[in-house]
C-alpha positions in Angstrom: -6.6 16.8 -25.8 -5.8 16.6 -22.1 -2.6 14.5 -22.7 0.6 14.7 -24.8 2.7 11.6 -24.5 6.4 10.8 -24.9 7.6 10.7 -28.1 10.6 8.4 -26.3 10.3 5.8 -23.8 8.2 2.2 -23.6 5.5 0.7 -21.6 6.1 -1.4 -19.1 5.0 -5.0 -20.1 3.6 -7.6 -17.7 4.1 -11.3 -18.3 2.2 -13.7 -15.8 2.3 -11.1 -13.0 6.3 -10.5 -14.2 7.2 -6.6 -14.8 9.5 -6.6 -18.3 10.8 -3.3 -18.0 12.7 -1.7 -20.9 15.6 0.9 -20.2 13.1 4.2 -20.5 10.3 3.3 -19.0 7.1 5.8 -19.0 5.6 6.0 -15.6 2.5 8.0 -14.6 2.1 10.1 -11.9 -0.5 12.1 -10.2 0.7 14.8 -7.6 -2.1 14.8 -5.5 -4.3 16.7 -3.3 -2.9 18.9 -0.1 0.8 18.2 0.4 0.6 16.2 -2.8 2.4 18.3 -5.2 5.2 19.2 -2.9 5.8 15.4 -1.6 5.3 13.9 -5.2 8.0 16.0 -7.1 10.5 15.8 -4.0 10.2 11.8 -4.5 10.2 12.7 -8.6 13.7 14.3 -7.7 15.0 11.8 -5.2 14.0 8.4 -7.7 15.6 10.2 -10.6 18.7 10.9 -8.7 19.0 7.2 -7.5 18.1 5.7 -11.1 21.3 7.9 -12.4 23.6 7.1 -9.6 22.6 3.2 -10.2 22.7 3.0 -13.9 24.3 6.4 -15.3 22.8 6.8 -19.1 22.0 3.4 -19.5 18.4 3.6 -17.5 15.9 6.6 -17.1 12.0 6.9 -16.5 10.0 8.9 -18.5 7.6 10.7 -16.2 4.0 11.7 -17.6 1.6 13.8 -15.3 -1.9 12.6 -15.2 -4.6 14.7 -13.2 -6.7 13.7 -10.9 -8.6 15.2 -7.9 -8.4 18.7 -7.5 -6.1 19.9 -10.1 -8.2 17.4 -12.5 -11.6 19.2 -11.4 -9.9 22.5 -11.5 -8.9 22.0 -15.7 -11.8 19.5 -16.6 -14.8 19.9 -13.9 -14.2 16.2 -13.0 -11.9 14.7 -10.3 -11.3 11.6 -12.5 -11.2 12.2 -16.1 -11.9 9.5 -19.3 -8.6 10.8 -20.4 -6.7 9.9 -17.2 -8.3 6.7 -16.8 -7.4 6.1 -20.3 -3.8 6.8 -19.6 -3.7 4.5 -16.7 -5.4 1.5 -18.4 -2.8 2.1 -21.3 0.6 2.4 -19.0 -0.6 0.6 -15.7 2.0 1.9 -13.7 1.5 5.1 -11.1 3.3 7.3 -8.6 0.7 8.9 -6.9 0.1 11.2 -4.2 -2.9 11.4 -1.6 -5.9 11.9 -2.8 -9.1 13.6 -0.8 -12.0 11.6 -0.4 -15.1 13.3 1.9 -16.4 11.6 4.6 -20.4 10.4 4.7 -20.7 12.2 1.5 -19.6 14.1 -1.8 -17.3 11.9 -4.3 -16.5 8.4 -4.2 -12.9 7.2 -3.4 -9.9 7.8 -6.8 -7.9 5.6 -5.1 -10.5 2.8 -4.8 -11.7 3.4 -8.4 -8.1 3.3 -9.5 -7.3 0.0 -7.7 -10.4 -1.5 -9.1 -9.7 -0.7 -13.0 -6.2 -1.7 -12.9 -7.4 -4.9 -10.9 -4.4 -4.1 -8.2 -5.4 -6.6 -5.6 -2.7 -6.6 -3.4 -1.8 -3.6 -1.3 1.8 -4.3 0.7 3.2 -2.1 3.2 6.7 -2.7 4.4 6.7 -1.4 8.0 10.3 -1.5 9.4 12.0 0.4 11.9 14.2 2.8 11.0 17.2 3.5 13.7 16.8 7.4 15.3 13.1 7.8 15.0 10.9 7.9 18.2 8.8 5.0 18.7 6.6 4.4 21.7 7.7 0.7 21.6 10.6 -0.4 24.3 12.0 -2.5 21.8 10.9 -0.8 18.0 14.0 -2.8 16.2 12.1 -5.8 16.2 9.4 -4.2 13.6 10.0 -5.8 10.4 6.8 -7.1 8.7 4.8 -6.6 5.5 1.2 -6.4 5.3 -0.7 -7.9 2.7 -3.9 -6.4 2.0 -6.8 -7.8 -0.4 -7.5 -4.5 -2.2 -10.4 -5.2 -4.3 -13.1 -6.9 -2.0 -14.7 -6.5 1.4 -16.6 -3.7 2.6 -14.5 -1.3 0.4 -16.3 -2.5 -2.7 -18.9 0.2 -2.1 -21.7 -1.9 -1.8 -23.8 0.2 -0.2 -27.2 2.4 0.4 -28.6 5.1 2.7 -31.5 4.2 4.8 -33.9 6.3 2.9 -32.9 5.0 -0.2 -35.0 2.8 -2.4 -32.5 0.4 -2.7 -31.6 -0.4 0.7 -35.8 -0.4 1.2 -35.6 -2.9 -1.2 -32.8 -5.3 0.2 -34.4 -4.9 3.6 -38.0 -6.2 2.5 -35.7 -9.0 0.8 -34.0 -9.7 4.2 -37.7 -9.6 5.9 -39.9 -11.6 3.0 -37.2 -14.3 1.9 -34.5 -14.9 4.5 -36.9 -14.0 7.5 -34.3 -11.3 8.9 -35.9 -8.3 11.1 -33.8 -5.2 10.1 -35.0 -1.7 11.4 -36.4 0.8 8.8 -33.8 3.1 9.4 -30.7 0.9 8.7 -28.0 1.7 5.7 -26.8 -1.3 4.5 -23.4 -2.4 3.1 -22.5 -5.2 1.5 -19.1 -7.2 2.9 -18.0 -9.5 -0.2 -15.1 -12.0 0.3 -14.4 -14.4 -3.0 -12.4 -17.3 -2.9 -10.9 -16.4 -5.9 -9.2 -13.2 -4.9 -8.8 -14.7 -1.7 -6.7 -17.4 -3.0 -4.7 -14.8 -5.6 -3.6 -12.7 -3.0 -2.8 -15.6 -0.9 0.0 -17.1 -3.8 1.6 -13.6 -3.9 2.0 -13.4 -0.5 3.4 -16.9 -0.4 5.3 -16.8 -3.5 6.6 -13.3 -2.1 7.6 -14.8 1.3 9.6 -17.7 -0.6 11.3 -15.4 -3.0 12.5 -13.0 0.0 12.9 -15.7 2.4 10.7 -14.5 4.7 10.0 -16.8 7.2 6.1 -16.4 8.8 2.7 -15.8 7.1 -0.5 -14.7 9.8 -3.6 -14.6 8.2 -5.3 -11.7 10.0 -9.2 -12.6 10.2 -12.6 -12.3 12.2 -13.6 -15.6 11.5 -15.4 -16.3 14.7 -17.9 -14.0 13.7 -18.2 -13.4 10.3 -17.5 -17.2 9.8 -19.0 -17.8 6.0 -16.4 -14.0 4.8 -13.2 -13.8 7.2 -13.5 -17.5 8.5 -13.5 -18.5 4.6 -10.7 -16.1 4.1 -8.4 -18.0 6.3 -10.1 -21.4 5.2 -9.1 -20.3 1.7 -5.7 -19.2 2.8 -4.7 -22.2 4.2 -6.3 -24.5 1.1 -3.8 -22.5 -1.2 -1.2 -22.7 1.3 -1.7 -26.4 2.0 -2.1 -27.9 -1.7 0.1 -25.6 -3.8 2.9 -24.8 -1.7 3.4 -27.8 0.6 7.0 -28.3 0.0 7.6 -24.8 1.5 5.1 -24.5 3.9 4.7 -25.7 7.5 1.5 -24.7 9.8 1.7 -23.5 13.2 -0.8 -26.3 14.9 2.1 -29.0 12.9 5.1 -27.6 14.8 2.7 -27.9 18.1 2.5 -31.3 17.4 6.0 -31.6 17.3 6.9 -31.3 13.6 10.0 -29.1 12.4 9.8 -26.2 10.6 13.0 -27.3 8.8 13.4 -23.9 7.0 10.0 -24.2 5.8 7.5 -20.9 5.9 5.5 -20.8 9.2 1.7 -20.5 8.5 -0.5 -19.4 11.0 -3.9 -17.3 11.6 -4.9 -15.0 14.5 -8.4 -12.9 15.7 -8.0 -9.8 14.3 -9.1 -8.1 17.3 -5.9 -9.9 19.1 -3.8 -8.9 16.2 -3.8 -5.4 17.6 -2.2 -6.2 21.0 -0.1 -9.0 19.3 2.1 -6.8 17.3 2.5 -4.3 20.3 3.9 -6.7 22.8 5.2 -9.4 20.5 6.1 -7.8 17.0 8.9 -10.0 16.7 6.8 -12.9 15.9 5.0 -11.3 13.4 7.0 -11.3 9.6 3.8 -11.4 6.9 0.5 -10.5 7.8 -2.3 -11.4 5.0 -5.4 -10.0 5.8 -9.1 -9.0 3.8 -9.3 -5.5 3.2 -10.7 -3.7 5.8 -8.7 -5.8 8.5 -5.7 -4.6 6.3 -6.2 -1.2 6.0 -6.8 -1.1 10.0 -3.5 -3.1 10.9 -1.3 -1.0 8.4 -1.6 1.9 9.9 -1.4 0.6 13.8 1.7 -1.2 12.4 2.9 2.3 11.2 2.4 3.4 14.6 5.2 1.4 16.3 8.0 2.9 14.3 7.1 6.5 15.6 6.0 7.9 12.1 3.2 6.3 9.6 4.7 9.6 7.4 7.5 7.2 6.5 5.7 4.7 5.2 5.3 3.8 1.5 2.9 1.3 -0.1 2.9 -0.8 -3.1 -0.8 -1.6 -5.1 0.0 -4.5 -7.2 -2.2 -6.7 -9.7 -1.0 -8.8 -12.3 -1.0 -6.1 -15.0 0.0 -3.0 -13.2 1.1 -0.9 -9.9 0.0 2.1 -8.0 2.6 3.2 -5.4 1.9 6.1 -2.9 2.6 7.3 0.6 -0.1 6.0 3.4 -1.0 9.1 4.7 -3.6 11.8 3.8 -3.4 15.0 2.0 -2.9 17.1 5.2 -4.4 20.4 3.6 -3.6 22.6 6.5 0.2 21.7 5.6 0.2 22.1 1.8 2.0 24.9 0.2 4.3 25.5 3.4 7.2 23.3 2.8 7.0 21.5 5.9 5.6 17.9 4.9 7.9 15.2 5.0 8.0 13.3 1.4 9.5 10.1 2.7 6.2 7.8 2.7 5.8 8.5 -1.1 9.5 8.2 -1.8 9.7 4.6 0.1 6.5 3.7 -2.1 8.9 5.3 -5.3 11.7 2.5 -3.7 9.0 -0.2 -3.9 8.0 0.5 -7.8 12.2 0.1 -8.5 11.8 -3.0 -7.0 8.9 -4.0 -8.6 10.8 -2.8 -11.8 13.3 -4.9 -11.0 15.9 -2.0 -10.3 17.2 -3.1 -6.9 20.4 -0.9 -7.2 18.3 2.5 -7.3 16.0 1.4 -4.7 18.8 0.4 -2.4 20.3 3.5 -2.6 16.7 5.4 -1.8 16.8 3.2 1.4 20.2 3.6 2.4 19.8 7.4 1.9 16.8 7.4 3.8 18.6 5.9 6.9 21.8 7.9 6.8 19.5 11.3 6.7 17.8 10.2 10.0 20.9 8.7 11.3 22.5 12.6 10.7 19.8 14.3 12.5 18.7 15.6 8.7 14.8 15.5 8.6 11.6 17.3 8.4 10.0 19.1 11.7 7.5 16.3 12.2 10.7 14.4 13.4 13.1 16.8 14.0 11.0 18.0 17.1 11.4 14.6 18.5 14.9 14.8 18.1 15.4 18.4 19.1 17.3 19.6 16.0 16.1 22.4 13.4 13.8 21.3 10.7 14.2 20.7 6.9 11.6 21.8 4.8 9.9 19.6 1.8 12.5 20.3 -1.0 15.8 20.9 1.5 15.2 17.4 2.8 14.9 15.9 -0.8 17.9 17.8 -1.8 19.8 16.4 1.4 18.9 12.6 0.4 20.4 13.7 -3.4 23.3 15.1 -1.5 23.8 11.4 0.3 23.5 9.4 -2.7 26.4 11.1 -4.2 28.4 10.1 -1.4 27.5 6.5 -1.6 
C-alpha cells in the first residue's frame, strides 16, 4: 500500500460549487520535479504559520503527500500511479509543485491529466503588481487583472496524432474523401474542440467571481475572426450567458458606446487574441478579468506575468465544481534544483489562493501582507535580489523570513 491516510482530519466537501471546509481538512500535496520539493515544502511551512497565526489551535491543515512525476517513477515505475489517482479522486484538493513534461515526445502531462480527472475547468491566475519589483512598464501599479482560462477544452485536450500514424492517415483520408479538404500526406493532426457547455460554465464562474469581488470588467479574449466556429463561438456563448442569465449585473461595451450608462454594472467586452498582447502592455488599467479559451489563456497568463517583472511571483488555481489544484505557474527549473536558490513565492501565492477558496481569508491575508512586506524590505531570493542590488535569501531562509514577518502582524 503506497499511502497511509491520516487518522485525524476530514475531507473538504462540495455543494453546487461551494466549498465546505472542516476545521481540520485533509489536503494532498505533490512535491514535484526539479525545484519542486524545495519550494513546495517552503510553501507548506508558510501556509501552516498563516493558519496558526489566524486561528490559533481552532483550525489546522492535515497534509498528505502523494507521488507524481519523478518521485513516483522512482518509487513505483509509474509517473502517475493508480494509487495517486485514487487519492486525488477521494480528497480532490491538492497543492502541487511543478512537474516535468517532455516536449514533442515521451509521457503526457500529469498536470493536464489531473485537471481532466477532477474536471478542474477553470485556471484562475491573478496578476497584480507588488511594489518593489522591477517591471518593464513605466506604470506597473496599473496592472491588476485576473485571467480565467478554460482548462479542459481546446487543443490542450491532447487529441493529436503523429503525421506517420494510422490515425492521422484515416483523418486525412476522411477530410479528402468526405469533406473535399486537401491535406498533405506529411501532416500531423491536432483537433481543436470548444464546447458550448464548457464555455458557458466558465463564463458563469467568471461573472459570479466578478460580482462577489466587485470587479469592474470582463474581457473575452478570442481569435473568432479566423476560428469562427470554435473561438468565435466561445465569444458568442460567453455573451449569451452574460445577457441571458446575468442581465441585471452586465452592460456591454457596445451599449456604452451607444450612450448607455454603466451605472455600477460589470462591463463586458471582447478583444481579438493577438491585439490583447499589445493591449495589456500599453493599456493594462483597462483590463480586469480576462476570460479566454485554453490556449489563449495559457499564453496571456505568462505575458501578463511578465508585466509585473517576475512570473515566479504568480500562483494559479485550477478550480472545478468539486475540487481544486493549486500550483505555481513556472516550470521545474532543474538547473537550480537542490541549491536552495529558487523563489517559492509562486507556490506560496497558490497556497494563498487555496486558503481563499477554503474560506480561510484571514490566513490568506497574512500571506499576502507578509510577501508585500518582504519585498518592500528587500528580503528576497536571488532572482529579485540581483535587480535590487542586495544579498539574496535562500529558498528556506525566505520562507523563514515570511514566518518571522507574520509573527509581527
